[in-house]
C-alpha positions in Angstrom: 45.0 46.1 0.7 43.7 45.3 -3.2 41.2 43.1 -3.8 44.2 40.1 -5.5 45.7 41.0 -1.9 42.8 40.9 -0.3 42.1 36.8 -2.0 45.5 35.6 -1.6 45.1 36.8 2.2 41.9 34.9 2.6 43.1 31.7 1.3 46.3 31.9 3.2 44.3 32.6 6.9 41.1 30.3 6.5 43.3 27.3 4.1 43.0 25.2 7.7 39.1 25.7 7.7 38.9 23.6 4.2 41.1 21.2 4.9 39.8 20.3 8.6 36.0 20.2 7.7 34.5 17.1 5.7 31.6 19.2 3.7 29.4 18.2 0.6 31.9 19.6 -2.7 28.9 21.8 -3.6 28.2 23.4 0.1 32.5 23.7 0.6 32.7 25.5 -3.2 29.8 27.8 -2.4 31.5 29.1 1.5 35.0 29.0 -0.3 33.8 31.8 -2.1 32.1 33.8 0.3 35.3 33.5 2.4 37.4 34.3 0.1 35.9 37.0 -1.0 35.1 38.8 2.6 31.2 38.5 2.5 31.1 35.6 5.3 32.4 35.3 8.1 34.1 31.7 8.3 32.2 29.9 11.2 28.7 31.1 9.1 29.5 29.3 5.9 31.3 26.5 6.7 28.6 25.8 9.0 26.2 22.3 7.3 22.6 23.5 6.2 20.2 22.4 8.9 18.1 20.3 8.2 14.1 21.6 6.8 11.6 22.0 9.2 8.6 19.2 9.6 5.1 20.9 8.0 2.5 21.6 11.1 0.7 18.7 12.4 -2.9 19.9 11.3 -1.3 20.5 7.9 0.7 17.3 8.1 -2.8 15.1 8.9 -4.7 17.1 6.4 -2.2 14.8 3.4 -2.6 12.2 5.5 -6.7 12.1 5.0 -6.6 12.8 0.9 -4.2 10.3 0.8 -6.2 8.3 3.0 -9.8 8.6 0.8 -7.2 8.6 -2.8 -6.7 5.0 -0.8 -10.1 3.9 -0.6 -11.2 4.8 -3.7 -8.5 2.7 -5.1 -9.7 0.0 -3.3 -13.1 0.3 -4.8 -12.2 0.5 -8.2 -10.5 -2.6 -7.5 -12.2 -5.0 -5.3 -15.9 -3.5 -6.4 -15.6 -6.7 -8.9 -15.7 -9.3 -6.3 -19.3 -8.6 -5.9 -20.1 -9.3 -9.4 -19.0 -12.6 -9.5 -22.4 -13.8 -10.6 -23.1 -11.2 -13.6 -19.9 -11.2 -15.2 -19.5 -15.0 -14.9 -23.2 -15.5 -16.4 -22.1 -12.4 -19.4 -18.5 -13.7 -19.9 -19.3 -17.4 -20.1 -16.4 -18.6 -17.8 -15.5 -20.5 -14.2 -14.3 -19.8 -11.2 -10.9 -20.0 -11.7 -11.1 -17.5 -15.4 -12.8 -15.0 -13.0 -9.8 -15.6 -10.7 -7.8 -14.3 -13.2 -9.5 -11.3 -14.1 -9.7 -10.3 -10.0 -6.1 -10.9 -9.4 -3.7 -11.9 -12.3 -5.5 -9.3 -14.5 -5.1 -6.6 -11.8 -1.5 -7.1 -10.3 -0.1 -7.8 -13.2 0.9 -4.5 -14.5 0.6 -3.2 -10.7 3.1 -4.9 -9.4 5.6 -4.8 -11.8 4.9 -0.7 -12.8 5.7 -0.4 -9.5 9.5 -0.2 -9.6 9.8 2.4 -11.9 7.5 4.5 -10.5 9.0 3.9 -7.4 12.2 5.6 -8.8 10.6 7.9 -9.8 8.7 8.7 -6.6 12.5 9.1 -5.0 13.2 12.0 -7.6 10.4 13.4 -8.4 7.4 15.3 -7.8 5.4 12.2 -5.8 2.1 14.9 -5.5 2.1 15.1 -9.8 2.4 11.2 -9.9 -0.2 10.6 -7.8 -2.1 12.6 -9.6 -1.6 11.3 -12.7 -1.9 7.8 -11.4 -5.5 8.4 -10.0 -6.6 10.2 -13.2 -5.1 7.1 -15.1 -7.1 4.1 -13.1 -10.1 6.1 -12.8 -10.3 6.5 -16.3 -9.5 2.6 -16.5 -11.6 1.3 -14.4 -14.3 3.9 -16.6 -13.5 1.4 -20.0 -13.7 -1.7 -17.3 -17.4 -0.8 -17.7 -17.1 -0.4 -21.4 -15.6 -3.8 -22.3 -18.3 -6.2 -24.0 -15.7 -9.6 -23.9 -13.3 -11.4 -21.6 -10.3 -10.2 -23.3 -11.5 -6.3 -23.0 -12.0 -6.5 -19.5 -8.8 -7.9 -18.5 -6.6 -5.3 -20.4 -9.0 -3.0 -18.4 -8.1 -4.0 -15.5 -4.1 -4.1 -16.4 -4.9 -0.3 -16.9 -6.2 -0.2 -13.1 -3.4 -1.7 -12.0 -1.0 0.2 -13.6 -2.3 3.7 -12.6 -2.6 2.4 -8.9 1.0 1.6 -9.2 1.8 5.2 -8.1 0.0 5.2 -5.1 1.8 3.1 -2.4 5.3 4.1 -3.4 4.8 7.9 -3.3 1.8 8.2 -0.5 4.5 6.1 2.0 7.1 8.2 0.9 5.2 11.5 1.2 4.2 10.5 4.7 7.2 9.7 6.3 8.4 13.3 5.7 5.8 15.1 6.9 6.0 13.4 10.1 9.0 13.0 12.8 9.9 9.0 13.3 8.5 8.6 16.0 5.4 9.9 14.9 5.4 8.2 11.6 3.5 4.6 13.0 0.2 6.3 13.3 -0.1 8.1 9.7 1.1 5.7 8.3 -1.1 3.0 9.4 -4.4 5.3 9.3 -3.0 6.0 5.4 -3.5 2.1 5.1 -7.0 1.8 7.2 -7.8 3.8 3.2 -8.0 0.1 2.7 -10.8 -1.0 5.4 -12.2 1.9 4.3 -12.6 0.8 0.6 -13.5 -2.3 1.0 -16.4 -1.7 3.3 -17.6 1.2 0.3 -17.0 -1.8 -2.3 -18.9 -4.2 -0.6 -21.6 -2.0 0.2 -21.9 -0.7 -3.5 -21.0 -4.2 -4.8 -23.8 -5.6 -3.3 -26.8 -3.3 -4.1 -25.3 -3.4 -8.0 -24.8 -6.8 -8.3 -28.5 -7.2 -7.1 -29.5 -4.6 -8.9 -28.0 -6.9 -12.4 -29.8 -9.6 -11.2 -33.4 -8.1 -11.5 -33.3 -5.4 -14.2 -31.7 -5.2 -17.7 -29.1 -2.9 -20.2 -29.8 0.8 -19.1 -29.2 3.6 -21.6 -26.3 5.9 -20.3 -25.4 9.3 -21.6 -22.1 9.4 -23.8 -22.0 5.4 -22.8 -24.4 3.8 -24.5 -26.4 1.0 -23.4 -24.3 -0.5 -20.5 -25.8 -3.8 -18.2 -25.7 -3.4 -15.0 -22.7 -4.8 -14.2 -20.9 -2.5 -16.5 -22.8 0.5 -15.3 -21.3 -0.2 -11.9 -17.6 0.2 -13.1 -18.6 3.3 -15.0 -19.8 4.7 -11.6 -17.4 4.1 -9.2 -14.5 5.3 -11.8 -16.0 8.7 -12.4 -14.9 10.3 -8.9 -12.1 10.6 -9.5 -11.5 13.3 -10.8 -12.5 15.3 -8.2 -9.5 13.2 -6.2 -7.1 14.4 -8.8 -8.0 18.3 -7.8 -7.7 17.4 -4.1 -4.3 16.7 -5.0 -3.5 19.9 -6.1 -4.1 21.1 -2.8 -1.7 18.7 -1.5 2.3 20.3 -1.1 5.1 18.0 -1.9 7.1 18.0 1.5 10.8 18.4 1.3 12.7 15.1 1.6 14.7 14.3 4.9 16.5 11.8 6.4 18.6 11.8 2.6 22.2 10.2 2.3 22.1 10.6 -1.0 20.8 11.1 -4.6 17.7 8.3 -6.0 20.1 5.7 -7.4 19.0 2.5 -8.1 22.6 0.1 -8.5 22.8 1.9 -5.0 19.0 1.0 -4.1 19.9 -2.5 -4.8 23.3 -2.8 -3.3 21.6 -1.6 0.1 18.7 -4.4 -0.4 21.6 -7.2 -0.9 23.7 -6.3 1.8 20.1 -6.5 4.0 18.6 -9.5 2.3 17.7 -11.2 5.2 16.0 -8.1 6.9 13.8 -6.9 3.7 13.5 -11.0 2.7 11.9 -11.6 6.3 10.2 -8.5 6.4 8.6 -8.5 3.0 7.2 -12.2 3.2 6.0 -11.5 6.8 3.9 -9.1 4.8 2.4 -10.7 1.8 1.6 -13.9 3.6 -0.3 -11.7 5.6 -1.9 -9.9 3.0 -3.0 -13.4 1.4 -4.4 -14.2 4.9 -6.5 -11.5 4.5 -7.3 -12.0 0.8 -8.4 -15.5 1.1 -10.9 -14.3 3.1 -12.0 -10.8 2.4 -12.0 -12.2 -1.9 -14.2 -15.6 -1.4 -16.2 -14.5 1.5 -19.2 -13.2 -0.7 -19.2 -16.2 -2.9 -19.2 -17.8 0.3 -22.1 -16.2 1.8 -24.3 -17.0 -1.5 -23.4 -20.6 -2.4 -23.8 -22.2 1.2 -26.5 -19.8 3.1 -28.2 -18.8 0.0 -27.1 -15.0 0.8 -28.2 -12.4 -2.0 -25.2 -9.9 -2.3 -27.6 -6.5 -1.3 -27.9 -8.8 1.7 -24.0 -10.1 2.8 -22.6 -6.3 0.9 -23.9 -4.0 3.8 -23.0 -6.7 6.1 -19.3 -7.4 5.0 -18.9 -4.0 4.3 -19.5 -2.4 8.1 -17.4 -5.4 9.4 -14.6 -4.9 7.1 -14.5 -1.0 8.0 -14.8 -1.5 12.2 -12.7 -4.5 12.6 -10.2 -3.1 9.7 -9.7 -0.2 11.2 -9.8 -1.3 14.7 -6.9 -3.7 14.3 -4.5 -0.4 12.3 -5.4 2.1 14.7 -4.3 0.1 17.9 -1.4 -1.7 15.4 -0.3 2.0 15.3 -0.9 3.3 18.4 0.8 0.1 20.1 3.8 0.2 17.8 4.3 4.1 18.9 4.1 3.3 22.7 6.8 0.7 22.3 8.8 2.5 20.1 8.8 5.4 22.3 9.5 3.0 25.6 12.3 2.3 23.8 11.5 -1.3 22.6 13.6 -3.2 19.6 12.0 -4.7 16.3 8.0 -3.6 17.8 6.9 -3.9 14.5 8.2 -7.3 13.8 6.9 -9.0 16.9 4.0 -7.0 16.2 3.0 -8.8 13.3 4.5 -11.8 14.5 1.3 -11.7 17.0 -1.4 -10.9 15.2 -0.4 -13.5 12.3 -0.5 -16.4 15.2 -3.7 -15.2 16.7 -5.1 -15.3 13.3 -5.7 -18.5 13.3 -8.1 -18.6 16.0 -11.2 -16.8 13.7 -9.6 -18.8 10.5 -10.0 -21.9 12.7 -13.6 -21.1 14.1 -15.1 -19.5 10.7 -14.9 -23.4 9.6 -16.1 -24.9 12.4 -19.4 -22.6 13.1 -21.7 -22.4 10.5 -24.5 -19.8 11.4 -23.9 -17.3 9.4 -23.4 -14.2 11.7 -20.6 -16.1 14.2 -19.0 -16.4 10.6 -19.0 -12.5 9.8 -17.4 -12.2 13.4 -14.7 -14.9 12.8 -14.3 -12.4 9.4 -13.9 -9.7 11.6 -11.3 -11.2 13.6 -9.5 -12.2 10.8 -9.2 -8.6 9.1 -8.8 -7.4 12.8 -5.5 -8.9 12.5 -4.6 -8.6 9.2 -4.6 -4.8 10.0 -1.7 -5.6 11.6 0.8 -6.4 8.9 -1.4 -4.7 6.1 -0.5 -1.4 8.4 3.2 -2.3 10.5 4.9 -3.6 7.6 5.0 -1.1 4.8 5.2 1.6 8.2 8.3 -0.5 9.2 10.0 -0.9 5.5 10.0 3.3 6.0 11.5 3.4 9.2 14.8 0.9 7.8 15.3 2.2 4.1 17.2 5.9 3.3 14.9 8.6 2.1 16.1 8.1 -1.6 15.2 4.7 -1.6 11.9 4.5 0.0 9.8 4.9 -3.2 11.5 2.2 -5.2 11.8 -0.2 -1.5 7.8 0.5 -1.2 7.1 -0.3 -4.5 9.7 -4.1 -4.4 7.5 -5.0 -1.2 4.4 -4.2 -3.1 5.6 -5.7 -6.3 6.1 -9.5 -4.2 3.1 -8.9 -2.5 0.7 -8.3 -5.2 2.2 -10.9 -6.9 1.2 -13.7 -4.3 -0.9 -12.2 -2.2 -3.4 -10.7 -5.1 -2.3 -13.7 -7.9 -1.8 -16.9 -5.9 -3.9 -16.2 -3.2 -7.4 -15.6 -5.2 -6.1 -18.9 -7.8 -5.5 -20.8 -5.1 -8.8 -20.7 -3.5 -10.4 -21.1 -7.2 -7.9 -23.6 -8.3 -8.6 -25.5 -4.3 -12.3 -25.4 -5.2 -12.6 -26.4 -9.1 -10.5 -29.2 -9.0 -9.7 -30.4 -5.7 -12.7 -29.9 -3.9 -15.0 -30.0 -7.0 -17.7 -28.8 -5.5 -18.8 -24.5 -5.2 -19.9 -25.1 -1.7 -16.1 -26.0 -0.8 -15.2 -22.3 -1.4 -15.3 -22.7 3.3 -12.7 -25.2 3.4 -10.6 -23.5 0.5 -10.7 -19.8 1.8 -9.7 -21.2 5.5 -6.8 -23.2 4.2 -5.5 -21.0 2.4 -5.5 -18.2 4.9 -4.0 -20.8 7.7 -1.0 -21.8 5.2 -0.3 -18.1 4.6 -0.4 -17.3 8.1 2.3 -20.2 9.3 4.3 -19.0 6.5 4.2 -15.3 7.8 5.2 -16.3 11.0 8.1 -18.6 10.3 9.3 -15.9 7.9 9.5 -13.3 10.6 11.2 -15.3 12.8 13.5 -16.2 10.6 14.9 -12.0 9.6 14.2 -11.0 12.9 17.7 -10.7 14.5 18.6 -8.9 11.1 16.5 -6.5 11.4 16.8 -5.4 14.7 20.8 -5.0 13.2 19.7 -3.1 10.5 17.5 -1.0 12.0 20.2 0.4 14.8 22.8 0.6 11.9 19.5 3.1 10.1 19.6 4.9 13.6 23.0 5.1 14.0 23.6 6.6 10.3 21.0 9.3 10.8 
């Protein structure tokens, strides 16, 4: 039989195969070409491609550790300013409310708004490359914070730090989700979130020591940077290690994307969110208010101890740093292990139920922190707040990965962090500073301000999660059946 005759025979003989199978056009086209020319067996050619395998557990955990320490660095760079309240206020002649804008709004303004376009890139481009670029940018901008000599220079440099760090969450969460099967994701995602706790510990220890140095010494001449005041030097020192983390990202491989339903598409993402608005508004609200509770304590406990108990920064820094790391890491790890166990046992809405329990129980240490007046007991209460806060910090973003199609995860994570940072990172610190400055009109009342904001945020978080519990169950079931 000649070649044209062979093509005609194959087309007639296998026409039923093509019409009966519903395959993507690209796959079907390749299969038709192979079968028509007699190169491939129809049963093999028309078979859908297998999903790419997950990397080895050892390498997957290596990537989690690299991302964990990158998250640690990001939190050190953003949070060390908390321990520089005194020197910055004195040098720039500002009050608590103006400082709270440096701490919150200056960072979150671009951290939040840039997250959405960067999340879109995370869903369609190399996440590893975006992470490397983000680390380089925020590290450079942290160094520029140390070169600032006015309020507005520092304000805009903090905004630049936010732009760089906006790459981290959408890329890292999406990447980890592609390194582990769904039933094994909760623990590695929570371990990654634990980078905040180590970062908080390091920033507390380093910040406390640097702030004390600022009180006891004068400006220092630094090669390439000139004459720097101690608070300026602190920013330079925490920004420079970013170079090492950019190099570390070169050892991370871009994981193949899994659980996809289509290509990354912003319009499709917003349609999906609109269809499940009750689920996502509830979940993002609960995560945001949980973060506000934690931020009310973490952001103002150093000032609380300095003003109320007369502790010096070098004293409170190590104590609070160790407290943050131990209690926060314990909360994140326990949340991840409990979630994994209950999911394996067939539990429904596990993430939501655990978050509701934690945001209810956190009210106990908050109330105790205002009742007791011994600094060591207050540290224990702060540890309790941080412990329960770890549940929301880890399980909130993890739950988003479990109910969101792969091609939308970066964008959805960015939207979550947009809202979280605008509310928890801006409204939270400003509410505490505003209550202290304008309502109590007493610097020592920062304790009452922090506790009031923390309790109110916790109550709103539980309310938000409870409203969306059934909607979350429906979305999780639909997402599971679609895979």
